[in-house]
N, C-alpha and C positions, 0 to 999 in steps of 0.2 A: 547483912547481904541481901540484895534484891536481884531477882532473876526474872527477865521477861520471857514469856512463852507465846509464840504464835498459836492462838487457840483454834485456828481454822486451817491448819496446815495439813493434817493427815487426811487420808481418804474418808475416814469415818468421824471426822471432827464434830463436836469437841469431846466426845466420850474418851478416846485414848489419852488426850491431853489432861483432862481433869482427873481421870483415874490414875494416870501416871504420876502426876505431881502429888496427889494425895498419898499414894504408896510411898513416894520418896519422903514426904514429910512425916509420915507415920513411923518410919524406921530411922529417922534422923537422929544422930548422936550429937549432942550439943545444941546450941541455939539454932532454931529453925530459920531458914531464909524466908523472906517474903516472896511470893510468886505473883507476878503481874500477868494476868491473862489478857492478851491483846486480841480483840475480835469484836464481833457484833454483840452489843450489850443485850439486845432483845433475845438473843439465843443463849447467852451465857448466864444471865441472871436466873432464869427458871432452872437451868441445869445446876447452878450452885445451891439453890434452895433445897434441892433434893439431897445434897450431901453436907448440909450445914452442920450436922451433928458429928461428922467424921473427924478423927484426930487430924489437926493441922489445917482444917478448913478456915480457921480464923486468920490464917496467913495468906489467903487468896484474895486478890482484888482484881478489878476489871479496868482496862483502858479501852474506851470505845473506838474501834476501827473497823467499820462494817464491810469495807471493800476487800476483795480477795484477788490476788494475782494468780491466774491459772498457769500451769506448767507450759502450755503452748504459746503463751504470749512472749513477745520480744522482751527480754529481761530489762535492758537499759531503758527502753522507751517506757515500759510499765513502771519502773521505779521512779523515773523522772515525772511521770504524769499522775501517778496514783498515790498521792500523799496520805489518803485515808485508808490505804491497804494495811493489813495487819503486819506485813513484812516491813514496810517502810516505817510505820509507826513504832514498831518494836526496836528497830535499829536506831531510830532517832532518839528514843528514850535513853539508849546507851550513850549516844553521842552527847546528849544534854546532861549526862551524869545522874539521871533518875534511876537507872538500874546498872548493875555491874556486868551483866551478860545477857545474851539473847539466843533463844533456841527456836528453830523452825523446822517443820517437816513439809513446808510448802515448796514452791518452785526453787530448785537449787540455783538456777541461773539468776533469779531475782534476789535471792539472799546474798549471793556473791556480788552482784552488781550493786545492791544497796549498801553492802559493807564497804566496798571499794569507794563508792561515791560519798557516803556520809561519814564513815569511820576513817577512811584513808589508810594506805599502807604505812607501816612503821618506817622510820629512817633506815636505810640499808636494805630494804626489801623492795625489789623491782616488781615481783609478782607473788602475791600470797598464794599459798597452796592448800589443797584439801588433804588432810591426813586421815587415814582409816586403818583400823587394826585388822590384821589378817591372822587367823588362828594357825599356830604351828605346833610341832611336837614339843618345842621348848618354851611354849608360852606365846603370847601375841607379839607380832611384829608390826611396827608402824610403817605403813607404806605411803609415800607422798612423792608426786602429786597424784591424786585419785581422779583428776578430771578438770581441774580449773584452767590448766594451761596446756594446750595441744602442741604448740610450737615453742621450743625452749632453746636457750643458749646454755653454754657450760656454766656460766656464772649463776644462772637461775638454779641449776641443779645443785651447785655449791651452796646457794642460799637455802634450798630445800633441806640439804643435809644438816645445816646449822639449826634450822627451825625444828627438824625432827630430833636433833640432839637435845635441844632444850625441852621439848615436850617429853621425851623419854626420861630425862632427869626429873622433871617436875611432877609428871603425872604417872609415870611408870615406875618411879623409884630406882632408876638405874644410875649409878654414879658415873660409869664410863660406858655408855651405850655403844655397841658396835654398829658402824655405818657401812652399808653395802650399796654398791651401784649395780642395778639390774643390767645384765649384759648377756651376750651370746656365748661367752667363754670366760674362764677365770683369769686368763693371762692379761696383763696390762695392755698388750698390743691388740687385743681383740676389740671389735666393734666399729661403728661408723665414726665419722668426724666428731659428732657430738659426744659420744661415749669416750673417745680418746682424750678429748680436751677436758671433759668433766673429770675423768680419772686423774689426769695430771694435776688439776686444781685441788681435788680432794686429798690426794696423796701429799700435797705440799701444805695442807692446812694443819697447823700444830694443835689447834684447840679441839679437834674431834679425833675419835678413834676409828680411822678408816681401815676396813679389813679387805678392801679390794672389790673386784667384780663378783657378783653373785648370779649364778645361772638359775633359770626358772625352776629346774628340778630340785634345787637346794633350798628354795624358800620354805617348803613345808617342814624341813628338818630344823628350821630355826637358825640358819647360817648367820643371820644378823638381827639386830634389834630394830634398826631403822633401814628401810629399803627405799632407795632414791631412784626415780624415773620421771620421764615427762608425763603429762596428763593424759596423752593419747594411750600410751602403753599401760599406764596405771589404771585407767578406767576399764580397758579391756580385761586386764588381770583381775580387777575387783569383781566384774560381772561374771567372769569365768569361775572364780572362787565361789561366788554365791550359787551359781547354777550347779556346780559339782556337789556342793553340800546338799542341795535339794534332791539331786539325783541319788546320792548315797542313802539319804534318809528314806526316799521312796523305795529303793531296792530292799532295804531292811524291813520296812513295813510290809512289803509284799511277802518277804520270806517268813515273817512272823505270822501273817494271815494264812499262809499256805501250810506251814509246818506246826503251828501252834506253839512255837518256842516262846519262852518267857524272857523277852528282852525289852528293857525300858528304852525304846528308841529315842524318845524325846530327851530323856536324861543323859543317855550316852553321847548324844550329839549336841548337847547344849553349847559346847565350846564352838560349834560352827554357826550358831544362831547370832546374827548381827544385833539382835535385841539385847544380848548380854553385854554388848560393848557401848551401848548408848549411841550418841551421834558422832559425826566426824567434824573435828574442829577446822575452821578456816584459819590457818596459821599465817601470821604476818601482817594482820590488820591491827589498828589501834583499838582493840577491844576483843571481847570473847564472843565469838560467833560459833554456834554449834548447828550443824546441818544434819537432819534426820531423813530417813526414807519416808516417802509419802504413805507407804503401807505400814508405818511404825505402829506397834502395839503399845499398850500402856506400860509394859515392861521396858520397851525401848525408850519411851519418854522418861520413865523413872530413872533409868541409867544415864540418860542424857543430862538430866538435872544434876546428877552426881558428878559427871564430867565437867560441866560448867562450874559447879561450886568449887571443885578442886583446882581448876585453872585459876579462878579468882583468888582462892585462899593462898595458893602458891605464888601469886604474883607473876604468872607466866608472861604476861604481856610486857611487864617491866623488865623481866629477864631477857626477853628477845630484844627489846629496845636498847639494852646495854651492850649486847653482844654483837648484833648484826651490823651496825654502822661500820663502814670501812671495807665491807665485802663487795658493795655495789660498784659497778663501773666496768668499762671495757678493758680487756686484757688480750695480749697476743694469744692466738689459738683458742678463741672463745667458742668455737664450734657452732657458729651461727647456722640456724636452720630456716631462718625467714629473713 
């Protein structure tokens, strides 16, 4: 197995990338994958010399791509013009079959655009979606879309449900994952035109276990294993989740400092740390693309490597390619929003 990693994606690159992959390789059970670091050779070679004696270092190699796409750049324009960028070079390696997966903590828009342009959506997928894990009382819930698609139709949400169903089976180990539709009420008749149409389609789909509408207050209790929504709502929910986690941890740290209580704040709230879940997969493209935060730590990169490797080992892309065809297409009551 070969995994490409954008070595200049994080805010402090390449240190988190190198430390993260070395940690992943050091703890690997079974044959170690080769990690292709995509970035500026002049920066990476001296950095690798410093870690050449570390376990797994022999599995690291460099592909020279000195250019970097900044988050503020127009994604599609940058991807089409910047072939020497680490994002484009890494995605093209997967397209050419030189690697099995690509991970980046760089510009999310550029990673999405590059994957759509070079890898292309799988048959039956109109719009690939970003899936992210939300911590709940019953274990993580996969939420999608987390921001790739702001305006959706009901058939897109139906496709998201099937993408999430497959991810939950392959990477979360759930035989019959519960699929929920984020809405303002539990009743089938609640919601706007899009929610009503999506509910009808999901309820009529025999290949998934649809448990109905899920209200925002029920997410944290683990009401479903896969939560479906459009990218606008999903991105707002994701960022709220992250901010609440930081807020709670901050309150506890203040309490510990003021009272002298012995509470392992970091350990107690590890479940809320996005670094523990690795990156977010872009589901529905013809390849394994994992998107990470720009602020990712080495721990986040380490876990992202694990997510990518499991997706490859489980044949997730092939699973999607077999199940999704036939879902695409117009249907009455499609709940158009654009």
